KOLGU-472960 format. One record per residue (C-alpha): residue in one letter; chain; x, y, z. Coordinates in pm, whole numbers, plus 50000, padded with zeros to 5 digits. Layout:
<pts>
res: A chain: A xx: X yy: Y zz: Z
...
</pts>
This chain:
<pts>
res: M chain: A xx: 46761 yy: 50175 zz: 49855
res: A chain: A xx: 46952 yy: 49810 zz: 49852
res: T chain: A xx: 47202 yy: 49719 zz: 50119
res: E chain: A xx: 47529 yy: 49738 zz: 50029
res: H chain: A xx: 47735 yy: 49466 zz: 50216
res: L chain: A xx: 48125 yy: 49500 zz: 50227
res: S chain: A xx: 48286 yy: 49284 zz: 49983
res: P chain: A xx: 48481 yy: 48950 zz: 50163
res: L chain: A xx: 48799 yy: 49102 zz: 50168
res: D chain: A xx: 48678 yy: 49464 zz: 50291
res: L chain: A xx: 48528 yy: 49275 zz: 50567
res: A chain: A xx: 48882 yy: 49105 zz: 50629
res: F chain: A xx: 49039 yy: 49426 zz: 50650
res: W chain: A xx: 48808 yy: 49591 zz: 50894
res: R chain: A xx: 48765 yy: 49289 zz: 51113
res: M chain: A xx: 49150 yy: 49256 zz: 51125
res: E chain: A xx: 49227 yy: 49598 zz: 51257
res: S chain: A xx: 49322 yy: 49686 zz: 51648
res: A chain: A xx: 49416 yy: 49965 zz: 51831
res: D chain: A xx: 49793 yy: 49881 zz: 51803
res: H chain: A xx: 49773 yy: 49769 zz: 51438
res: P chain: A xx: 49524 yy: 50009 zz: 51265
res: M chain: A xx: 49423 yy: 49908 zz: 50881
res: H chain: A xx: 49465 yy: 50225 zz: 50678
res: L chain: A xx: 49674 yy: 50321 zz: 50383
res: G chain: A xx: 49826 yy: 50638 zz: 50357
res: A chain: A xx: 49995 yy: 50875 zz: 50129
res: L chain: A xx: 50208 yy: 51179 zz: 50202
res: A chain: A xx: 50188 yy: 51449 zz: 49931
res: V chain: A xx: 50434 yy: 51758 zz: 49911
res: F chain: A xx: 50308 yy: 52055 zz: 49737
res: R chain: A xx: 50450 yy: 52366 zz: 49637
res: T chain: A xx: 50310 yy: 52709 zz: 49608
res: A chain: A xx: 50580 yy: 52908 zz: 49457
res: G chain: A xx: 50419 yy: 53167 zz: 49195
res: Q chain: A xx: 50052 yy: 53110 zz: 49318
res: P chain: A xx: 49860 yy: 53429 zz: 49438
res: G chain: A xx: 49943 yy: 53472 zz: 49823
res: S chain: A xx: 50234 yy: 53245 zz: 49801
res: G chain: A xx: 50487 yy: 53333 zz: 50087
res: D chain: A xx: 50239 yy: 53474 zz: 50322
res: G chain: A xx: 50268 yy: 53151 zz: 50536
res: R chain: A xx: 49899 yy: 53049 zz: 50488
res: A chain: A xx: 49917 yy: 52808 zz: 50243
res: A chain: A xx: 49855 yy: 52517 zz: 50505
res: E chain: A xx: 49543 yy: 52668 zz: 50614
res: R chain: A xx: 49382 yy: 52741 zz: 50264
res: A chain: A xx: 49468 yy: 52389 zz: 50195
res: A chain: A xx: 49261 yy: 52264 zz: 50464
res: A chain: A xx: 48990 yy: 52513 zz: 50394
res: L chain: A xx: 48977 yy: 52366 zz: 50023
res: L chain: A xx: 48983 yy: 51971 zz: 50125
res: A chain: A xx: 48709 yy: 52081 zz: 50394
res: A chain: A xx: 48480 yy: 52231 zz: 50143
res: R chain: A xx: 48533 yy: 51983 zz: 49860
res: C chain: A xx: 48530 yy: 51636 zz: 50061
res: A chain: A xx: 48139 yy: 51687 zz: 50131
res: A chain: A xx: 48067 yy: 51668 zz: 49750
res: V chain: A xx: 48240 yy: 51300 zz: 49723
res: P chain: A xx: 47974 yy: 51051 zz: 49805
res: G chain: A xx: 48237 yy: 50780 zz: 49862
res: L chain: A xx: 48386 yy: 50984 zz: 50125
res: R chain: A xx: 48057 yy: 51054 zz: 50290
res: R chain: A xx: 47988 yy: 50655 zz: 50394
res: R chain: A xx: 48054 yy: 50492 zz: 50726
res: I chain: A xx: 48043 yy: 50125 zz: 50807
res: R chain: A xx: 47766 yy: 49961 zz: 51004
res: D chain: A xx: 47743 yy: 49613 zz: 51137
res: V chain: A xx: 47390 yy: 49422 zz: 51035
res: L chain: A xx: 47188 yy: 49146 zz: 51146
res: L chain: A xx: 47195 yy: 48958 zz: 50846
res: P chain: A xx: 47404 yy: 48767 zz: 50722
res: L chain: A xx: 47579 yy: 48743 zz: 51043
res: G chain: A xx: 47884 yy: 48867 zz: 51086
res: A chain: A xx: 47850 yy: 49118 zz: 50811
res: A chain: A xx: 47892 yy: 49475 zz: 50763
res: A chain: A xx: 47740 yy: 49717 zz: 50530
res: W chain: A xx: 47813 yy: 50088 zz: 50359
res: S chain: A xx: 47564 yy: 50367 zz: 50514
res: P chain: A xx: 47544 yy: 50744 zz: 50464
res: D chain: A xx: 47671 yy: 50951 zz: 50756
res: P chain: A xx: 47391 yy: 51154 zz: 50843
res: A chain: A xx: 47598 yy: 51355 zz: 51069
res: F chain: A xx: 47864 yy: 51441 zz: 50816
res: D chain: A xx: 48116 yy: 51699 zz: 50926
res: P chain: A xx: 48422 yy: 51787 zz: 50750
res: A chain: A xx: 48580 yy: 51926 zz: 51051
res: R chain: A xx: 48590 yy: 51543 zz: 51173
res: H chain: A xx: 48807 yy: 51462 zz: 50872
res: V chain: A xx: 49028 yy: 51754 zz: 50754
res: F chain: A xx: 49302 yy: 51884 zz: 51028
res: L chain: A xx: 49508 yy: 52148 zz: 51018
res: V chain: A xx: 49864 yy: 52019 zz: 51204
res: R chain: A xx: 50069 yy: 52287 zz: 51333
res: T chain: A xx: 50406 yy: 52194 zz: 51426
res: D chain: A xx: 50759 yy: 52324 zz: 51428
res: R chain: A xx: 50891 yy: 52007 zz: 51276
res: T chain: A xx: 51133 yy: 52053 zz: 50954
res: R chain: A xx: 51033 yy: 51733 zz: 50785
res: V chain: A xx: 50706 yy: 51639 zz: 50738
res: H chain: A xx: 50790 yy: 51225 zz: 50767
res: E chain: A xx: 50868 yy: 51309 zz: 51107
res: A chain: A xx: 50507 yy: 51460 zz: 51148
res: A chain: A xx: 50379 yy: 51155 zz: 50990
res: G chain: A xx: 50458 yy: 50890 zz: 51182
res: P chain: A xx: 50258 yy: 50962 zz: 51491
res: L chain: A xx: 49962 yy: 51013 zz: 51262
res: M chain: A xx: 49997 yy: 50699 zz: 51054
res: A chain: A xx: 50022 yy: 50514 zz: 51438
res: R chain: A xx: 49668 yy: 50657 zz: 51533
res: P chain: A xx: 49359 yy: 50458 zz: 51412
res: L chain: A xx: 49068 yy: 50597 zz: 51244
res: D chain: A xx: 48739 yy: 50656 zz: 51416
res: R chain: A xx: 48522 yy: 50371 zz: 51320
res: E chain: A xx: 48205 yy: 50541 zz: 51388
res: L chain: A xx: 48268 yy: 50798 zz: 51104
res: P chain: A xx: 48357 yy: 50737 zz: 50750
res: P chain: A xx: 48715 yy: 50587 zz: 50747
res: W chain: A xx: 48928 yy: 50861 zz: 50627
res: E chain: A xx: 49140 yy: 51163 zz: 50728
res: A chain: A xx: 49314 yy: 51414 zz: 50548
res: H chain: A xx: 49607 yy: 51602 zz: 50770
res: V chain: A xx: 49761 yy: 51938 zz: 50609
res: L chain: A xx: 50104 yy: 51973 zz: 50763
res: A chain: A xx: 50296 yy: 52266 zz: 50732
res: G chain: A xx: 50644 yy: 52238 zz: 50543
res: P chain: A xx: 51001 yy: 52357 zz: 50622
res: D chain: A xx: 50935 yy: 52693 zz: 50427
res: P chain: A xx: 50617 yy: 52933 zz: 50349
res: D chain: A xx: 50614 yy: 52788 zz: 49999
res: T chain: A xx: 50578 yy: 52400 zz: 50100
res: F chain: A xx: 50267 yy: 52209 zz: 50282
res: A chain: A xx: 50203 yy: 51827 zz: 50248
res: V chain: A xx: 49890 yy: 51639 zz: 50322
res: L chain: A xx: 49847 yy: 51312 zz: 50468
res: F chain: A xx: 49586 yy: 51120 zz: 50342
res: K chain: A xx: 49468 yy: 50842 zz: 50529
res: F chain: A xx: 49221 yy: 50566 zz: 50396
res: H chain: A xx: 49111 yy: 50269 zz: 50590
res: H chain: A xx: 49185 yy: 49932 zz: 50382
res: A chain: A xx: 48821 yy: 49849 zz: 50393
res: L chain: A xx: 48741 yy: 50180 zz: 50232
res: A chain: A xx: 48987 yy: 50110 zz: 49947
res: D chain: A xx: 49307 yy: 49976 zz: 49805
res: G chain: A xx: 49592 yy: 50162 zz: 49663
res: L chain: A xx: 49432 yy: 50266 zz: 49318
res: G chain: A xx: 49100 yy: 50319 zz: 49466
res: A chain: A xx: 49256 yy: 50546 zz: 49753
res: L chain: A xx: 49404 yy: 50750 zz: 49468
res: A chain: A xx: 49097 yy: 50787 zz: 49304
res: L chain: A xx: 48922 yy: 50924 zz: 49599
res: A chain: A xx: 49191 yy: 51179 zz: 49708
res: A chain: A xx: 49235 yy: 51281 zz: 49318
res: A chain: A xx: 48842 yy: 51390 zz: 49361
res: L chain: A xx: 48949 yy: 51645 zz: 49589
res: F chain: A xx: 49224 yy: 51793 zz: 49373
res: D chain: A xx: 49187 yy: 52019 zz: 49154
res: E chain: A xx: 48991 yy: 51907 zz: 48818
res: V chain: A xx: 49234 yy: 51745 zz: 48551
res: P chain: A xx: 49185 yy: 51860 zz: 48229
res: G chain: A xx: 49155 yy: 51641 zz: 47917
res: P chain: A xx: 48948 yy: 51331 zz: 47808
res: R chain: A xx: 48967 yy: 50975 zz: 48006
res: A chain: A xx: 49070 yy: 50666 zz: 47813
res: P chain: A xx: 48788 yy: 50420 zz: 47838
res: A chain: A xx: 48851 yy: 50109 zz: 48043
res: R chain: A xx: 48944 yy: 49807 zz: 47929
res: P chain: A xx: 48746 yy: 49476 zz: 47972
res: V chain: A xx: 48880 yy: 49269 zz: 48242
res: P chain: A xx: 49008 yy: 48921 zz: 48096
res: G chain: A xx: 48814 yy: 48630 zz: 48266
res: Q chain: A xx: 48925 yy: 48300 zz: 48376
res: R chain: A xx: 48915 yy: 48007 zz: 48124
res: A chain: A xx: 48734 yy: 47740 zz: 48259
res: G chain: A xx: 48834 yy: 47388 zz: 48163
res: S chain: A xx: 48607 yy: 47151 zz: 47948
res: V chain: A xx: 48439 yy: 47002 zz: 48256
res: L chain: A xx: 48381 yy: 47285 zz: 48410
res: S chain: A xx: 48234 yy: 47459 zz: 48130
res: R chain: A xx: 47965 yy: 47205 zz: 48096
res: L chain: A xx: 47831 yy: 47243 zz: 48459
res: P chain: A xx: 47572 yy: 47495 zz: 48587
res: G chain: A xx: 47690 yy: 47846 zz: 48639
res: A chain: A xx: 47651 yy: 47859 zz: 48994
res: L chain: A xx: 47816 yy: 47485 zz: 49062
res: A chain: A xx: 48105 yy: 47576 zz: 48806
res: A chain: A xx: 48172 yy: 47865 zz: 48995
res: R chain: A xx: 48189 yy: 47696 zz: 49362
res: V chain: A xx: 48399 yy: 47423 zz: 49234
res: Q chain: A xx: 48628 yy: 47613 zz: 49085
res: G chain: A xx: 48651 yy: 47840 zz: 49370
res: V chain: A xx: 48724 yy: 47568 zz: 49620
res: G chain: A xx: 48965 yy: 47417 zz: 49402
res: Q chain: A xx: 49132 yy: 47778 zz: 49376
res: A chain: A xx: 49139 yy: 47788 zz: 49757
res: L chain: A xx: 49266 yy: 47426 zz: 49782
res: E chain: A xx: 49567 yy: 47522 zz: 49529
res: I chain: A xx: 49646 yy: 47834 zz: 49723
res: G chain: A xx: 49650 yy: 47648 zz: 50057
res: A chain: A xx: 49914 yy: 47400 zz: 49911
res: A chain: A xx: 50112 yy: 47667 zz: 49770
res: M chain: A xx: 50118 yy: 47824 zz: 50143
res: A chain: A xx: 50225 yy: 47508 zz: 50287
res: R chain: A xx: 50518 yy: 47430 zz: 50022
res: G chain: A xx: 50657 yy: 47780 zz: 50012
res: G chain: A xx: 50587 yy: 47985 zz: 50294
res: L chain: A xx: 50834 yy: 47886 zz: 50531
res: P chain: A xx: 51015 yy: 48165 zz: 50748
res: L chain: A xx: 51398 yy: 48105 zz: 50640
res: G chain: A xx: 51631 yy: 48339 zz: 50650
res: V chain: A xx: 51448 yy: 48612 zz: 50809
res: P chain: A xx: 51667 yy: 48857 zz: 50977
res: A chain: A xx: 51538 yy: 48957 zz: 51343
res: A chain: A xx: 51548 yy: 49342 zz: 51222
res: L chain: A xx: 51248 yy: 49296 zz: 51010
res: T chain: A xx: 51027 yy: 49132 zz: 51346
res: A chain: A xx: 50884 yy: 49338 zz: 51583
res: D chain: A xx: 50708 yy: 49267 zz: 51936
res: P chain: A xx: 50340 yy: 49154 zz: 51840
res: T chain: A xx: 50238 yy: 49314 zz: 52178
res: G chain: A xx: 50395 yy: 49624 zz: 52111
res: A chain: A xx: 50257 yy: 49991 zz: 52149
res: G chain: A xx: 50210 yy: 50035 zz: 51777
res: T chain: A xx: 50440 yy: 50353 zz: 51749
res: R chain: A xx: 50505 yy: 50442 zz: 51394
res: T chain: A xx: 50819 yy: 50618 zz: 51222
res: V chain: A xx: 50755 yy: 50728 zz: 50874
res: A chain: A xx: 51079 yy: 50786 zz: 50614
res: G chain: A xx: 51064 yy: 50899 zz: 50253
res: L chain: A xx: 51315 yy: 50877 zz: 49947
res: A chain: A xx: 51306 yy: 51036 zz: 49600
res: L chain: A xx: 51497 yy: 50838 zz: 49334
res: D chain: A xx: 51558 yy: 50945 zz: 48978
res: L chain: A xx: 51371 yy: 50721 zz: 48725
res: D chain: A xx: 51601 yy: 50770 zz: 48465
res: E chain: A xx: 51859 yy: 50594 zz: 48666
res: V chain: A xx: 51603 yy: 50290 zz: 48758
res: N chain: A xx: 51534 yy: 50270 zz: 48361
res: L chain: A xx: 51897 yy: 50287 zz: 48281
res: I chain: A xx: 51950 yy: 49968 zz: 48518
res: R chain: A xx: 51620 yy: 49793 zz: 48366
res: K chain: A xx: 51802 yy: 49853 zz: 48027
res: G chain: A xx: 52143 yy: 49751 zz: 48090
res: A chain: A xx: 52061 yy: 49417 zz: 48311
res: G chain: A xx: 51707 yy: 49303 zz: 48189
res: G chain: A xx: 51395 yy: 49287 zz: 48384
res: T chain: A xx: 51119 yy: 49531 zz: 48474
res: V chain: A xx: 51122 yy: 49871 zz: 48648
res: N chain: A xx: 50951 yy: 49670 zz: 48896
res: D chain: A xx: 51217 yy: 49395 zz: 48916
res: V chain: A xx: 51451 yy: 49662 zz: 48963
res: L chain: A xx: 51247 yy: 49830 zz: 49254
res: I chain: A xx: 51215 yy: 49534 zz: 49443
res: T chain: A xx: 51577 yy: 49435 zz: 49371
res: L chain: A xx: 51673 yy: 49794 zz: 49540
res: V chain: A xx: 51486 yy: 49710 zz: 49866
res: A chain: A xx: 51690 yy: 49334 zz: 49927
res: G chain: A xx: 52004 yy: 49526 zz: 49847
res: A chain: A xx: 51913 yy: 49799 zz: 50072
res: L chain: A xx: 51798 yy: 49571 zz: 50356
res: R chain: A xx: 52109 yy: 49386 zz: 50305
res: R chain: A xx: 52352 yy: 49695 zz: 50323
res: W chain: A xx: 52130 yy: 49820 zz: 50631
res: L chain: A xx: 52176 yy: 49505 zz: 50799
res: A chain: A xx: 52563 yy: 49520 zz: 50765
res: E chain: A xx: 52546 yy: 49896 zz: 50906
res: R chain: A xx: 52381 yy: 49759 zz: 51191
res: G chain: A xx: 52618 yy: 49523 zz: 51280
res: D chain: A xx: 52371 yy: 49236 zz: 51233
res: P chain: A xx: 52461 yy: 48882 zz: 51142
res: E chain: A xx: 52514 yy: 48810 zz: 50747
res: P chain: A xx: 52183 yy: 48695 zz: 50587
res: L chain: A xx: 52194 yy: 48319 zz: 50508
res: G chain: A xx: 51898 yy: 48130 zz: 50383
res: A chain: A xx: 51627 yy: 48165 zz: 50113
res: G chain: A xx: 51562 yy: 48509 zz: 50252
res: P chain: A xx: 51246 yy: 48703 zz: 50399
res: R chain: A xx: 50908 yy: 48628 zz: 50203
res: A chain: A xx: 50798 yy: 48957 zz: 50059
res: L chain: A xx: 50403 yy: 48971 zz: 49985
res: I chain: A xx: 50387 yy: 49205 zz: 49645
res: P chain: A xx: 50039 yy: 49313 zz: 49587
res: V chain: A xx: 49891 yy: 49277 zz: 49249
res: S chain: A xx: 49563 yy: 49505 zz: 49155
res: R chain: A xx: 49315 yy: 49268 zz: 48987
res: R chain: A xx: 49173 yy: 49656 zz: 48820
res: R chain: A xx: 49244 yy: 49711 zz: 48456
res: G chain: A xx: 49255 yy: 50003 zz: 48247
res: P chain: A xx: 49325 yy: 50388 zz: 48279
res: R chain: A xx: 48997 yy: 50390 zz: 48484
res: G chain: A xx: 49084 yy: 50072 zz: 48677
res: A chain: A xx: 49111 yy: 50310 zz: 49020
res: E chain: A xx: 48748 yy: 50377 zz: 49002
res: G chain: A xx: 48516 yy: 50204 zz: 49233
res: A chain: A xx: 48542 yy: 50152 zz: 49624
res: G chain: A xx: 48678 yy: 49840 zz: 49777
res: N chain: A xx: 48957 yy: 49596 zz: 49725
res: R chain: A xx: 49047 yy: 49401 zz: 49416
res: L chain: A xx: 49368 yy: 49268 zz: 49503
res: S chain: A xx: 49576 yy: 48945 zz: 49503
res: G chain: A xx: 49935 yy: 48915 zz: 49525
res: Y chain: A xx: 50280 yy: 48737 zz: 49439
res: L chain: A xx: 50528 yy: 48591 zz: 49722
res: L chain: A xx: 50874 yy: 48640 zz: 49673
res: R chain: A xx: 51203 yy: 48520 zz: 49846
res: L chain: A xx: 51412 yy: 48863 zz: 49893
res: P chain: A xx: 51773 yy: 48726 zz: 49822
res: L chain: A xx: 51956 yy: 48916 zz: 50089
res: A chain: A xx: 52204 yy: 48626 zz: 50109
res: E chain: A xx: 52332 yy: 48734 zz: 49758
res: P chain: A xx: 52648 yy: 48961 zz: 49808
res: D chain: A xx: 52637 yy: 49054 zz: 49422
res: A chain: A xx: 52388 yy: 49304 zz: 49309
res: L chain: A xx: 52320 yy: 49197 zz: 48949
res: R chain: A xx: 52289 yy: 48837 zz: 49062
res: R chain: A xx: 52022 yy: 48966 zz: 49319
res: L chain: A xx: 51829 yy: 49138 zz: 49033
res: D chain: A xx: 51855 yy: 48808 zz: 48830
res: H chain: A xx: 51692 yy: 48627 zz: 49140
res: V chain: A xx: 51435 yy: 48871 zz: 49181
res: R chain: A xx: 51363 yy: 48863 zz: 48805
res: A chain: A xx: 51337 yy: 48486 zz: 48773
res: G chain: A xx: 51088 yy: 48463 zz: 49079
res: M chain: A xx: 50859 yy: 48728 zz: 48939
res: D chain: A xx: 50844 yy: 48567 zz: 48624
res: R chain: A xx: 50753 yy: 48272 zz: 48781
res: N chain: A xx: 50464 yy: 48433 zz: 48969
res: K chain: A xx: 50355 yy: 48601 zz: 48645
res: D chain: A xx: 50339 yy: 48316 zz: 48465
res: A chain: A xx: 50134 yy: 48117 zz: 48704
res: G chain: A xx: 49913 yy: 48440 zz: 48730
res: P chain: A xx: 49763 yy: 48636 zz: 49023
res: A chain: A xx: 49491 yy: 48384 zz: 49135
res: R chain: A xx: 49742 yy: 48115 zz: 49216
res: G chain: A xx: 50037 yy: 48045 zz: 49464
res: A chain: A xx: 50105 yy: 48150 zz: 49837
res: G chain: A xx: 50071 yy: 48546 zz: 49752
res: A chain: A xx: 49720 yy: 48500 zz: 49627
res: V chain: A xx: 49617 yy: 48444 zz: 49996
res: A chain: A xx: 49363 yy: 48741 zz: 49969
res: L chain: A xx: 49153 yy: 48536 zz: 49755
res: L chain: A xx: 49061 yy: 48307 zz: 50050
res: A chain: A xx: 48856 yy: 48606 zz: 50190
res: D chain: A xx: 48594 yy: 48515 zz: 49948
res: H chain: A xx: 48549 yy: 48149 zz: 50104
res: V chain: A xx: 48483 yy: 48282 zz: 50448
res: H chain: A xx: 48178 yy: 48349 zz: 50576
res: P chain: A xx: 48117 yy: 48687 zz: 50740
res: L chain: A xx: 48070 yy: 48538 zz: 51089
res: G chain: A xx: 48402 yy: 48368 zz: 51030
res: H chain: A xx: 48559 yy: 48713 zz: 50947
res: R chain: A xx: 48408 yy: 48851 zz: 51268
res: L chain: A xx: 48548 yy: 48569 zz: 51486
res: G chain: A xx: 48860 yy: 48515 zz: 51320
res: G chain: A xx: 48988 yy: 48861 zz: 51230
res: P chain: A xx: 49223 yy: 48912 zz: 51518
res: L chain: A xx: 49321 yy: 48569 zz: 51475
res: V chain: A xx: 49446 yy: 48629 zz: 51103
res: A chain: A xx: 49579 yy: 48946 zz: 51232
res: Q chain: A xx: 49832 yy: 48739 zz: 51435
res: A chain: A xx: 49891 yy: 48531 zz: 51180
res: A chain: A xx: 50023 yy: 48750 zz: 50940
res: R chain: A xx: 50384 yy: 48688 zz: 51005
res: L chain: A xx: 50336 yy: 48316 zz: 50926
res: L chain: A xx: 50221 yy: 48419 zz: 50576
res: Y chain: A xx: 50487 yy: 48676 zz: 50494
res: D chain: A xx: 50775 yy: 48902 zz: 50655
res: I chain: A xx: 50760 yy: 49215 zz: 50448
res: L chain: A xx: 50511 yy: 49405 zz: 50235
res: V chain: A xx: 50654 yy: 49590 zz: 49927
res: T chain: A xx: 50390 yy: 49712 zz: 49745
res: S chain: A xx: 50337 yy: 49979 zz: 49417
res: V chain: A xx: 50095 yy: 50184 zz: 49356
res: P chain: A xx: 50124 yy: 50329 zz: 49009
res: L chain: A xx: 49997 yy: 50695 zz: 48963
res: P chain: A xx: 49898 yy: 50828 zz: 48617
res: G chain: A xx: 50126 yy: 51079 zz: 48418
res: L chain: A xx: 49873 yy: 51342 zz: 48540
res: T chain: A xx: 49964 yy: 51675 zz: 48723
res: F chain: A xx: 49784 yy: 51725 zz: 49043
res: S chain: A xx: 49748 yy: 52013 zz: 49210
res: L chain: A xx: 49536 yy: 52164 zz: 49525
res: G chain: A xx: 49460 yy: 52544 zz: 49474
res: G chain: A xx: 49680 yy: 52587 zz: 49217
res: S chain: A xx: 49970 yy: 52457 zz: 49423
res: R chain: A xx: 50112 yy: 52153 zz: 49238
res: V chain: A xx: 50202 yy: 51804 zz: 49372
res: H chain: A xx: 50600 yy: 51741 zz: 49387
res: E chain: A xx: 50634 yy: 51458 zz: 49566
res: V chain: A xx: 50376 yy: 51148 zz: 49653
res: Y chain: A xx: 50503 yy: 50889 zz: 49912
res: P chain: A xx: 50260 yy: 50609 zz: 49941
res: L chain: A xx: 50250 yy: 50447 zz: 50294
res: A chain: A xx: 50140 yy: 50092 zz: 50381
res: P chain: A xx: 49974 yy: 49938 zz: 50700
res: L chain: A xx: 50221 yy: 49733 zz: 50912
res: A chain: A xx: 50119 yy: 49408 zz: 50996
res: R chain: A xx: 50111 yy: 49249 zz: 51366
res: G chain: A xx: 50469 yy: 49107 zz: 51432
res: Q chain: A xx: 50649 yy: 49303 zz: 51118
res: S chain: A xx: 50875 yy: 49585 zz: 51173
res: L chain: A xx: 50871 yy: 49707 zz: 50825
res: A chain: A xx: 50662 yy: 49793 zz: 50523
res: V chain: A xx: 50754 yy: 49964 zz: 50207
res: A chain: A xx: 50537 yy: 50136 zz: 49934
res: V chain: A xx: 50645 yy: 50289 zz: 49616
res: S chain: A xx: 50523 yy: 50506 zz: 49323
res: T chain: A xx: 50666 yy: 50681 zz: 49059
res: Y chain: A xx: 50546 yy: 51033 zz: 48959
res: K chain: A xx: 50683 yy: 51292 zz: 48731
res: G chain: A xx: 50988 yy: 51083 zz: 48656
res: T chain: A xx: 51080 yy: 51056 zz: 49010
res: V chain: A xx: 51047 yy: 50713 zz: 49230
res: H chain: A xx: 50919 yy: 50764 zz: 49579
res: Y chain: A xx: 50974 yy: 50549 zz: 49845
res: G chain: A xx: 50753 yy: 50538 zz: 50128
res: L chain: A xx: 50871 yy: 50326 zz: 50435
res: V chain: A xx: 50677 yy: 50261 zz: 50741
res: A chain: A xx: 50846 yy: 50083 zz: 51066
res: D chain: A xx: 50758 yy: 50017 zz: 51432
res: A chain: A xx: 50919 yy: 50267 zz: 51590
res: A chain: A xx: 51070 yy: 50061 zz: 51863
res: A chain: A xx: 51197 yy: 49774 zz: 51644
res: V chain: A xx: 51345 yy: 50018 zz: 51394
res: P chain: A xx: 51497 yy: 50349 zz: 51552
res: D chain: A xx: 51704 yy: 50393 zz: 51240
res: L chain: A xx: 51472 yy: 50410 zz: 50944
res: A chain: A xx: 51639 yy: 50675 zz: 50785
res: A chain: A xx: 51952 yy: 50474 zz: 50745
res: L chain: A xx: 51749 yy: 50227 zz: 50560
res: A chain: A xx: 51618 yy: 50523 zz: 50350
res: G chain: A xx: 51981 yy: 50632 zz: 50296
res: A chain: A xx: 52066 yy: 50245 zz: 50215
res: L chain: A xx: 51814 yy: 50248 zz: 49937
res: R chain: A xx: 52012 yy: 50570 zz: 49773
res: A chain: A xx: 52352 yy: 50355 zz: 49825
res: E chain: A xx: 52204 yy: 50055 zz: 49655
res: L chain: A xx: 52073 yy: 50225 zz: 49349
res: D chain: A xx: 52411 yy: 50417 zz: 49318
res: A chain: A xx: 52606 yy: 50101 zz: 49345
res: L chain: A xx: 52369 yy: 49937 zz: 49065
res: V chain: A xx: 52421 yy: 50212 zz: 48809
res: R chain: A xx: 52792 yy: 50178 zz: 48886
res: E chain: A xx: 52775 yy: 49792 zz: 48774
res: I chain: A xx: 52632 yy: 49876 zz: 48429
res: S chain: A xx: 52805 yy: 50173 zz: 48372
</pts>
């Protein structure tokens, strides 16, 4: 069997990790068991854990671990775990906490075992016998947001109905000169040109201007985490989109900008000035309804200044929409936000030796991660218990205090917030500011 090496970007995520700054994605799914056999007996969480343990062994992508290889130097590859044991990946967490988000914080802070297939599922007891939650953790080397969704979905109940075929990925159009070069040479020249262009864009627009102190954390801290979640009505978001223009994603990013401004004012921090913090907006390079299939990362990104200094909510939306339109016109393979694509131009040994340095440099590249994970319009369930809420959770880079992830499921927008516990002890207040900001924008257009 041929050796399957980690892709350059997957390898970068694997090498960047440290004990205090783990590189796993998370998703907190909240289930309700009302109306199911045995509901109300207080054992819903136990049944869910048993189901996950029984099903994970049948998912090939969840049975593979990462191992270093001799050649090429610095590389790593996937290999089957000969001693795969579901009990080392699926855990029943007994807690007397009434909020599952509070229990998720310490679990997100704990790195995955690098000797095992890099994923875990923690089943949490809910606030009542008919509710439980599952915190999924997938290392970023294993999957990006859509890939992690596909892996988690393989553990849920089968979803009836046919799947639409995947659409082809449109390729880059080479220039007339490149098109006449031999294939390998043309690809190399085009790749070098792309890397130089991304590097120049980072130099032009990546200066940390107008970054509130609240968005920075001690890079030598202990890596403790807090988690908060907020559910908003998608109809209200669409009301703003229709009344003020832009896309749903523009509105969701604007809510983050406005909430940060509101939160800083409530904390008594100085009024934001300058261009604003740089938000890294990941962009998936997967296409089509079946684009989530396949392991690994297929990511680029946009870099966007969040207009925290703008006091008017609708003008903030205009700034965000204009910035995102410029990014889209340039495309996800250009600009400072496409820094992930530079991983393709680094030798595996460079990732191994430079991974820790890259991790420390994250705060020089961007100030906050704001990522969106689109979910299909399906109803997910586990043992007949339906998913009612899904909060995506993003990894937190060294020196940064906050990461924001958002997904839409069944007409509800779910914000998942992950923060450095020391730098942001009031994460619940930021979640409340998101709610207040949505209300303010709805009033503005009504």
